[in-house]
C-alpha positions as CSV (number, residue, x, y, z in Angstrom):
1,M,278.3,212.6,8.2
2,E,281.9,212.4,9.3
3,Q,283.5,209.2,10.5
4,I,286.0,208.5,13.3
5,N,288.2,205.5,12.5
6,V,288.9,203.7,15.8
7,G,291.8,201.6,16.8
8,L,291.2,199.7,20.1
9,V,294.0,198.3,22.2
10,G,292.8,195.4,24.3
11,Y,290.1,192.7,23.9
12,N,289.1,191.5,27.3
13,F,286.4,192.8,29.8
14,M,286.8,196.6,29.0
15,G,287.7,196.0,25.4
16,R,284.4,194.2,24.9
17,A,282.5,196.9,26.7
18,H,284.0,199.6,24.5
19,S,283.5,197.5,21.4
20,N,279.8,197.2,22.1
21,A,279.5,200.9,22.6
22,Y,281.0,201.7,19.2
23,R,278.6,199.3,17.6
24,Q,275.5,200.8,19.4
25,V,276.2,204.6,19.2
26,P,274.8,205.1,15.6
27,F,271.6,203.3,16.5
28,Y,270.7,205.1,19.7
29,F,272.3,208.5,18.9
30,P,271.2,209.3,15.4
31,E,272.3,212.9,16.0
32,V,275.9,211.9,16.4
33,E,278.0,214.2,14.2
34,A,280.8,211.7,13.6
35,T,280.1,208.0,13.4
36,P,282.7,205.6,15.0
37,V,284.0,203.0,12.6
38,M,285.5,199.9,14.2
39,K,288.6,199.8,12.1
40,V,291.4,198.0,13.9
41,L,291.6,195.8,17.0
42,C,295.1,195.5,18.5
43,G,296.4,193.0,21.0
44,R,299.4,190.7,21.5
45,T,297.6,187.3,21.5
46,Q,296.6,186.7,17.9
47,E,294.0,184.0,18.5
48,R,292.1,186.0,21.1
49,V,292.4,189.3,19.2
50,D,291.0,187.6,16.1
51,A,288.1,185.9,18.0
52,C,287.1,189.3,19.6
53,A,287.3,191.1,16.3
54,E,285.0,188.5,14.7
55,Q,282.5,188.6,17.5
56,F,282.2,192.3,17.7
57,G,282.8,193.3,14.1
58,W,286.2,194.9,13.9
59,E,287.3,195.2,10.3
60,E,291.0,194.3,10.8
61,T,293.4,193.1,13.5
62,V,297.1,193.9,14.3
63,Y,299.3,192.5,17.0
64,D,301.7,195.4,17.6
65,L,301.0,199.0,18.7
66,D,303.5,200.3,16.2
67,D,301.5,198.8,13.3
68,L,298.4,200.5,14.6
69,L,300.0,203.9,15.1
70,A,301.7,203.8,11.7
71,R,298.4,203.8,10.0
72,D,297.1,207.2,8.8
73,D,293.5,206.0,8.6
74,I,293.2,205.8,12.4
75,D,291.7,208.9,14.1
76,L,291.2,207.6,17.7
77,V,293.2,205.2,19.8
78,D,291.2,203.6,22.6
79,I,293.3,202.0,25.4
80,T,291.9,199.2,27.5
81,A,295.2,197.5,28.2
82,P,296.3,196.9,31.8
83,N,297.1,200.0,33.9
84,N,300.9,199.9,33.6
85,Q,300.6,200.3,29.8
86,H,298.4,203.3,29.8
87,A,301.1,206.0,29.9
88,E,303.3,204.7,27.1
89,L,300.4,203.8,24.9
90,A,298.7,207.1,25.3
91,I,301.8,209.2,24.9
92,A,302.7,207.2,21.7
93,A,299.2,207.7,20.3
94,A,299.2,211.4,21.1
95,E,302.6,211.9,19.5
96,A,301.3,210.1,16.4
97,G,298.5,212.7,16.2
98,K,295.7,210.4,17.3
99,H,292.9,211.4,19.7
100,V,293.1,209.2,22.8
101,F,290.5,207.5,24.9
102,C,291.9,205.6,28.0
103,E,290.4,203.4,30.6
104,K,290.8,204.3,34.3
105,P,292.8,204.8,36.3
106,L,294.8,207.2,34.2
107,A,298.1,205.7,35.1
108,T,299.9,203.9,37.9
109,S,301.7,207.1,39.2
110,V,301.2,210.8,39.3
111,E,304.4,211.2,37.3
112,D,303.1,209.1,34.5
113,G,299.8,210.9,34.6
114,E,301.5,214.2,34.3
115,R,303.5,213.0,31.2
116,M,300.2,211.8,29.6
117,V,298.5,215.2,30.2
118,Q,301.5,217.0,28.8
119,A,301.6,214.7,25.7
120,V,298.0,215.3,24.7
121,K,298.3,219.0,25.4
122,D,301.4,219.3,23.2
123,A,299.7,217.2,20.4
124,G,296.5,219.2,20.6
125,V,294.4,216.0,20.5
126,V,291.0,215.3,22.1
127,N,291.5,213.1,25.2
128,M,289.1,211.4,27.6
129,I,289.4,209.0,30.5
130,C,286.6,206.4,30.8
131,H,284.7,207.1,34.0
132,N,281.5,205.7,32.5
133,Y,279.5,205.9,35.8
134,R,279.2,209.7,35.3
135,R,276.9,209.0,32.4
136,A,274.4,206.8,34.2
137,P,271.3,209.0,33.8
138,A,270.6,209.0,37.5
139,V,274.1,210.2,38.3
140,S,274.0,212.9,35.7
141,L,270.6,213.9,37.3
142,A,272.3,214.1,40.7
143,R,275.0,216.4,39.2
144,Q,272.2,218.7,37.8
145,M,270.4,218.8,41.1
146,I,273.6,219.6,43.1
147,T,274.7,222.3,40.6
148,N,271.2,223.8,40.7
149,G,271.5,224.2,44.5
150,D,268.6,221.7,45.2
151,L,270.7,220.2,48.1
152,G,271.8,223.6,49.4
153,E,275.2,223.8,51.2
154,I,276.8,220.4,51.0
155,Y,278.0,218.8,54.2
156,H,278.8,215.2,53.6
157,W,279.9,212.7,50.9
158,R,280.0,209.0,51.7
159,S,280.6,206.2,49.3
160,L,281.0,202.4,49.2
161,Y,282.4,200.3,46.3
162,L,282.0,196.7,47.3
163,Q,282.8,193.5,45.4
164,D,283.6,189.9,46.5
165,W,285.2,188.2,43.5
166,L,288.7,188.1,45.1
167,M,287.8,186.5,48.4
168,S,288.8,182.9,47.6
169,P,292.5,182.2,48.3
170,D,292.4,180.0,45.2
171,T,291.9,183.0,42.9
172,P,295.2,183.2,41.1
173,M,297.7,186.0,40.6
174,M,296.1,187.9,37.7
175,W,297.5,191.4,36.9
176,R,295.0,193.1,39.1
177,V,296.8,191.9,42.3
178,Q,300.3,192.9,41.1
179,K,301.4,196.4,41.9
180,A,303.9,196.6,39.1
181,I,301.0,196.2,36.6
182,A,297.9,197.5,38.4
183,G,299.5,200.2,40.5
184,S,297.2,199.4,43.4
185,G,294.4,197.1,44.3
186,S,290.9,198.1,45.3
187,L,292.1,201.6,45.7
188,G,292.8,202.2,42.0
189,D,290.4,199.6,40.7
190,L,287.3,200.6,42.6
191,M,287.8,203.7,44.7
192,A,289.1,205.6,41.7
193,H,285.5,205.6,40.5
194,S,284.2,206.9,43.8
195,I,286.9,209.6,43.8
196,D,286.0,210.7,40.3
197,L,282.3,211.0,41.2
198,A,283.2,212.9,44.4
199,L,285.3,215.4,42.4
200,W,282.7,215.8,39.7
201,L,279.8,216.2,42.1
202,L,281.3,218.1,45.0
203,G,284.6,219.6,43.8
204,D,288.2,219.3,44.8
205,I,289.5,217.2,47.7
206,T,292.2,218.9,49.7
207,S,293.4,216.2,52.1
208,V,292.9,212.6,53.0
209,A,293.5,210.1,55.7
210,C,293.5,206.4,54.7
211,T,294.2,202.8,55.8
212,M,294.7,199.9,53.5
213,E,294.9,196.1,54.1
214,T,295.9,193.0,52.2
215,F,294.0,190.1,53.5
216,I,295.4,187.3,51.4
217,E,299.2,187.8,50.9
218,E,299.9,184.8,48.6
219,R,298.1,183.4,45.6
220,P,298.8,180.6,43.1
221,Q,300.4,181.7,39.9
222,L,298.0,182.2,36.9
223,D,297.8,179.3,34.5
224,S,295.0,180.4,32.2
225,F,293.0,183.6,31.7
226,D,289.4,184.2,30.8
227,T,287.8,187.3,29.3
228,G,286.3,188.5,32.5
229,L,288.0,189.2,35.8
230,G,288.9,185.7,36.6
231,G,291.5,183.0,35.7
232,R,292.6,179.6,36.7
233,A,295.7,178.1,38.4
234,A,297.1,174.6,38.0
235,A,296.7,172.3,41.0
236,D,300.4,172.5,41.8
237,A,301.0,176.1,40.8
238,P,303.7,177.9,42.7
239,M,302.7,180.8,45.0
240,G,303.1,184.5,44.3
241,T,303.1,187.5,46.6
242,V,300.2,189.9,46.5
243,D,301.5,193.4,46.9
244,V,298.4,195.5,46.5
245,D,295.5,196.4,48.9
246,D,292.5,194.2,49.2
247,G,290.5,196.8,51.1
248,V,290.8,200.5,51.7
249,I,289.0,203.1,53.8
250,A,289.6,206.8,53.5
251,L,288.4,210.1,55.0
252,C,288.6,213.2,52.9
253,R,288.1,217.0,53.2
254,F,286.7,219.0,50.3
255,E,287.7,222.5,49.4
256,S,284.1,223.5,49.9
257,G,284.3,222.5,53.6
258,A,282.4,219.2,53.1
259,L,283.6,216.0,54.8
260,G,283.7,212.6,53.1
261,T,284.2,208.9,53.7
262,M,285.0,206.3,51.1
263,E,285.4,202.5,51.3
264,A,286.4,200.1,48.6
265,T,287.0,196.3,48.8
266,R,286.9,193.2,46.8
267,F,286.3,191.2,50.0
268,A,282.6,192.1,50.8
269,A,280.8,188.8,50.7
270,G,277.4,189.1,48.9
271,H,278.3,192.3,47.1
272,K,279.0,191.9,43.3
273,N,279.2,195.5,42.1
274,Y,277.9,197.7,44.9
275,N,278.9,201.2,43.8
276,W,276.9,203.4,46.2
277,F,277.2,207.1,47.3
278,E,275.2,209.6,49.4
279,V,275.4,213.3,49.5
280,N,273.9,215.3,52.4
281,G,273.2,219.0,52.2
282,S,271.3,221.7,54.1
283,K,268.2,221.3,51.9
284,G,268.2,217.6,51.3
285,S,270.1,214.4,50.4
286,L,270.7,212.2,47.4
287,R,271.6,208.5,47.2
288,F,272.6,206.3,44.3
289,N,273.4,202.6,44.0
290,L,274.7,201.2,40.7
291,E,273.0,197.9,41.4
292,R,269.8,199.9,41.0
293,M,271.3,202.2,38.5
294,N,268.0,203.6,37.0
295,E,267.0,205.1,40.4
296,L,268.0,208.2,42.3
297,E,266.8,208.6,45.9
298,Y,266.0,212.1,47.0
299,Y,265.1,213.6,50.4
300,N,263.8,217.2,50.5
301,V,263.7,218.9,53.9
302,D,260.9,221.2,52.8
303,D,258.4,218.4,52.2
304,P,255.5,218.5,54.6
305,G,256.1,216.7,57.8
306,D,253.6,214.0,57.2
307,R,255.3,212.9,54.0
308,Q,259.0,213.4,54.6
309,G,261.3,210.5,53.6
310,F,263.5,209.5,50.8
311,R,261.6,209.3,47.5
312,V,262.7,207.2,44.5
313,I,263.1,209.0,41.2
314,P,263.2,206.5,38.3
315,A,265.6,208.3,35.9
316,T,264.1,206.6,32.9
317,A,261.9,209.3,31.3
318,D,263.0,211.1,28.2
319,V,263.4,214.3,30.3
320,H,266.3,212.7,32.1
321,P,270.0,213.0,30.9
322,Y,270.8,210.8,27.9
323,M,267.3,209.3,27.9
324,G,265.5,211.5,25.3
325,L,266.0,212.1,21.6
326,P,266.7,215.7,20.5
327,D,263.8,218.2,20.3
328,G,261.5,216.1,22.5
329,A,261.2,213.5,19.8
330,G,260.6,210.7,22.3
331,P,262.7,208.1,24.3
332,R,266.2,207.4,23.1
333,Y,266.3,203.8,24.3
334,W,263.0,202.4,25.6
335,P,259.6,203.7,26.9
336,V,259.7,205.2,30.4
337,A,260.5,202.6,33.2
338,H,261.8,200.1,30.7
339,I,265.3,200.2,32.3
340,I,268.7,200.5,30.7
341,G,271.9,198.8,32.0
342,Y,275.6,198.9,32.5
343,E,276.5,198.8,28.8
344,H,274.5,202.0,28.2
345,T,276.9,204.0,30.3
346,F,279.6,203.2,27.8
347,I,277.3,204.0,24.8
348,N,276.5,207.4,26.4
349,T,280.2,208.0,27.0
350,V,281.3,207.1,23.5
351,F,278.6,209.4,22.1
352,D,280.0,212.4,24.0
353,L,283.5,211.5,22.9
354,C,282.5,211.4,19.3
355,Q,280.7,214.7,19.6
356,A,283.8,216.3,21.1
357,I,286.0,215.0,18.3
358,A,283.5,216.2,15.6
359,K,283.2,219.6,17.1
360,G,286.9,220.0,18.0
361,E,285.9,220.5,21.7
362,A,287.4,219.2,24.9
363,A,286.0,215.9,26.1
364,W,285.2,215.2,29.7
365,P,286.5,213.8,31.9
366,S,289.8,214.7,30.3
367,F,293.3,213.4,31.1
368,A,293.6,216.4,33.4
369,D,290.6,215.3,35.3
370,G,292.1,211.8,35.5
371,L,295.3,213.3,36.9
372,R,293.2,214.9,39.7
373,T,291.9,211.5,40.6
374,Q,295.5,210.1,40.4
375,K,296.7,212.7,42.9
376,V,294.0,211.7,45.4
377,L,294.9,208.0,44.9
378,A,298.6,208.9,45.6
379,A,297.6,210.9,48.7
380,C,295.7,207.9,50.0
381,E,298.7,205.7,49.6
382,R,300.9,208.3,51.4
383,A,298.3,208.7,54.2
384,S,298.1,204.9,54.7
385,A,301.9,204.8,55.1
386,S,302.1,207.8,57.4
387,E,299.0,207.0,59.4
388,G,298.1,210.7,59.2
389,W,296.4,213.3,57.0
390,E,298.1,214.0,53.7
391,A,297.5,217.0,51.4
392,V,296.4,216.1,47.9
393,G,297.9,219.1,46.1
394,L,295.5,219.5,43.3
């Protein structure tokens, strides 16, 4: 069996999610044609890099990207650094002849996204952006059903991505509330996922209208950082200016003629990670909620009148996407109805990436797919500024 030597840039929330996926793929996907090897973890803060490497099992650590890219034993560079570093890191990795895996959003601007797409194209390397929610089995099932025509002509997309972790004015100025680093707020952090799913499930978005709001405009400067989303500020910390959106609402038109609504916020009290969408068509509807990620709700207009209503499909059987071993050999993870979780979406994603590299095939979603999402994000920002409809220009 071939091996893929991985160099991971970043060691916090997403770095840990990716690390766990590399560890688990060989156990749950015995058919993988190239096994990921956790070769090198790269980051700037030596103490934290070393601690993460020891916890997750990385063989070596380096503290400078040039040291990582100079190594000829690295096949894949995985980028989980903050958004403003994606472009330069990915371009440098591609120019060094490495395959590239990058967290979303692709970049902080369309221009940087275009440079990234050109770099991987010129280098001829496999590239993937990490939109892991595509690989929740229930979401993949929704894609199959829509593609099969089970919903008929699609009329509507509506989505919500709601969190509440940023509501306190005492939450400090971490990078996610700084435009120079994050690019945008809830728009790029949360709605990027909804846009990617909408594009994957329904096709191109042609135009958008949008409004964005910043609810808390000043926050205390960050004093210390933890490995999740949070951080701490000293009691007398100076204040900094928040220059990204806290909440965003968008309308969209699809090339197919469908209409869509999207909302994303980090100020929805009581919602921790409510990533929800609904699709309505002439033959039925589908609903998905990440907080119940093993379920897909389905309404069929052809059901007898005395039993019409949304039914729950538990996408946990070995006939569902990612859930069964090859050749009907049984369940991949657990017996039916023994549910899987958030981390499995990354395991499924890394498996597909390894297969693409092993076979020399294109991975999906590619950087080009990420650029499509980036263009919708940019159109949303323009629409919010103009207070009118803006063409996406895909």
